[in-house]
C-alpha positions in Angstrom: -1.2 5.9 28.3 -1.9 9.3 26.9 0.3 10.9 24.2 1.6 13.4 26.7 2.5 10.6 29.2 4.3 8.7 26.5 6.1 11.9 25.4 7.4 12.5 28.9 8.4 8.8 29.3 10.4 8.6 26.1 12.0 12.0 26.8 13.2 10.7 30.1 14.5 7.4 28.5 16.4 9.4 25.9 17.9 11.7 28.5 19.3 8.6 30.2 21.4 7.8 27.1 25.0 8.8 27.2 27.0 10.1 24.2 28.5 6.7 23.6 25.2 4.9 23.7 23.7 7.4 21.3 26.6 7.0 18.8 26.5 3.1 19.0 22.8 2.9 18.6 22.7 5.5 15.8 25.3 3.4 13.9 23.2 0.3 14.5 20.1 2.1 13.1 22.0 3.2 10.0 23.1 -0.3 9.4 19.6 -1.6 9.8 18.3 1.0 7.3 20.6 -0.5 4.7 18.4 -3.6 4.7 15.2 -1.7 3.8 13.8 -2.0 0.3 14.1 1.8 -0.3 17.4 2.2 -2.2 16.0 2.5 -5.7 14.7 6.0 -5.0 16.5 9.3 -5.6 15.3 12.0 -3.2 15.7 11.4 0.5 14.5 13.8 3.3 16.5 13.5 6.5 16.4 15.4 9.8 19.5 16.6 11.5 19.4 15.7 15.3 18.5 18.3 17.9 21.4 17.7 20.3 19.6 18.7 23.5 16.7 16.3 22.7 19.1 13.3 22.4 17.8 12.4 18.9 19.1 9.6 16.7 22.4 10.9 15.2 21.6 10.8 11.5 25.1 11.8 10.4 25.9 8.1 9.8 22.8 7.7 7.7 23.7 10.9 5.9 27.1 9.4 5.0 25.3 6.3 3.6 23.0 8.5 1.5 25.9 10.6 0.1 27.9 7.4 -0.5 25.0 6.0 -2.6 24.9 9.3 -4.5 21.4 10.1 -3.4 19.9 13.6 -3.3 19.5 14.7 0.4 16.9 17.2 1.4 16.8 19.0 4.8 14.0 21.1 6.2 13.8 24.5 7.7 11.0 25.0 10.2 8.7 28.0 10.5 7.3 28.1 14.0 4.7 30.8 13.1 3.0 28.7 10.6 4.1 25.2 11.8 5.3 24.4 8.3 8.6 23.4 6.8 10.5 24.5 3.7 12.6 21.8 2.1 16.1 22.5 0.8 18.6 20.3 -1.2 21.8 19.7 0.7 24.8 20.6 -1.3 28.5 21.0 -0.3 28.0 24.8 0.1 24.7 24.7 2.0 25.1 26.8 5.1 23.7 24.9 8.2 23.1 26.8 11.5 21.3 25.9 14.7 18.0 27.8 15.1 16.9 29.3 18.3 14.9 26.1 18.9 18.1 24.0 18.7 17.3 22.6 15.2 20.2 22.4 12.7 18.8 23.8 9.5 19.9 25.0 6.1 19.8 28.8 5.8 19.3 28.9 2.1 19.6 26.8 -1.0 17.6 25.1 -3.7 14.1 24.6 -2.7 12.6 21.1 -3.3 8.9 20.5 -3.9 7.4 18.0 -1.4 5.8 15.7 -4.1 9.3 15.0 -5.5 10.5 13.6 -2.1 10.7 9.8 -2.3 11.7 8.7 1.2 11.3 10.6 4.5 13.3 9.7 7.6 11.0 10.7 10.4 12.0 11.7 13.9 9.8 10.4 16.7 9.6 9.9 20.4 7.6 6.6 20.3 5.8 4.4 17.9 3.5 1.4 17.9 3.2 -1.9 16.1 0.8 -0.4 13.6 3.2 2.4 12.5 1.6 5.2 14.5 4.1 7.6 16.0 4.3 10.3 18.6 6.4 13.3 17.9 6.9 16.5 19.9 3.2 17.5 19.4 3.5 20.5 17.0 2.4 18.6 13.9 5.2 19.7 11.6 5.7 16.2 10.2 2.0 15.3 10.0 1.5 18.4 7.8 4.6 17.6 5.8 3.8 13.9 5.3 0.3 14.7 4.1 1.8 16.7 1.2 4.0 13.8 0.0 3.2 11.7 -3.0 1.2 8.6 -2.2 4.1 6.4 -3.2 6.6 8.1 -0.8 8.0 5.9 1.9 8.1 7.1 5.6 10.8 5.6 7.8 10.8 6.3 11.5 14.1 6.1 13.5 13.9 5.1 17.2 16.3 4.1 19.9 13.5 2.1 21.5 11.2 -0.7 20.5 7.5 -0.4 19.6 4.7 0.1 22.0 1.7 -2.2 21.6 -0.6 0.7 20.9 -0.4 4.4 21.1 -3.3 6.9 20.8 -3.8 8.1 17.2 -6.1 10.4 15.4 -7.5 10.5 11.9 -5.0 13.3 10.9 -2.0 11.2 12.0 0.1 9.8 9.2 1.4 6.3 9.8 4.9 5.1 9.0 5.8 2.5 6.4 8.8 1.3 8.4 10.5 2.0 11.8 14.1 1.1 12.5 15.6 0.6 15.9 19.1 -0.6 16.8 17.9 -4.2 16.9 14.8 -4.4 14.7 13.1 -3.2 11.6 9.3 -2.9 11.7 7.2 -3.0 8.5 3.7 -1.7 8.6 
């Protein structure tokens, strides 16, 4: 299957999930993440879910990170340059939903990408080698390329791995991907 065919397939699968299924599966994913060997780090980048895209609800994972007293970093997307700015989440960080439906910090302390230790990566599909398919704009590929070589990339998915998805040399592979039932290590 092509990337675009896979994108459409997984968008349809996600759209079939009701609110209760999203909540239950998101909690299961957060519980699976607790088993990963990533908890010795300090700086964790997390995405906030785009509601109309039926993404993994990362609020449960956010609670885990805050409970473990980790520094949480959110991004703000620039659709003109297809880049992201990274901002430390604090109690007073204002979050608003952008015109693209993305919950984002409006201002705050900027974080340099090389200082980010773990990145939780949104995706539509992934394969057994850690390749992933996102929405196709390349925001995360550009961001992950800037991370330190020792940074860990963790995909979060409602669905299990495909055998193989198309990948290109500029695609950045994941270190782990977590689903409600399984954890994949690459």
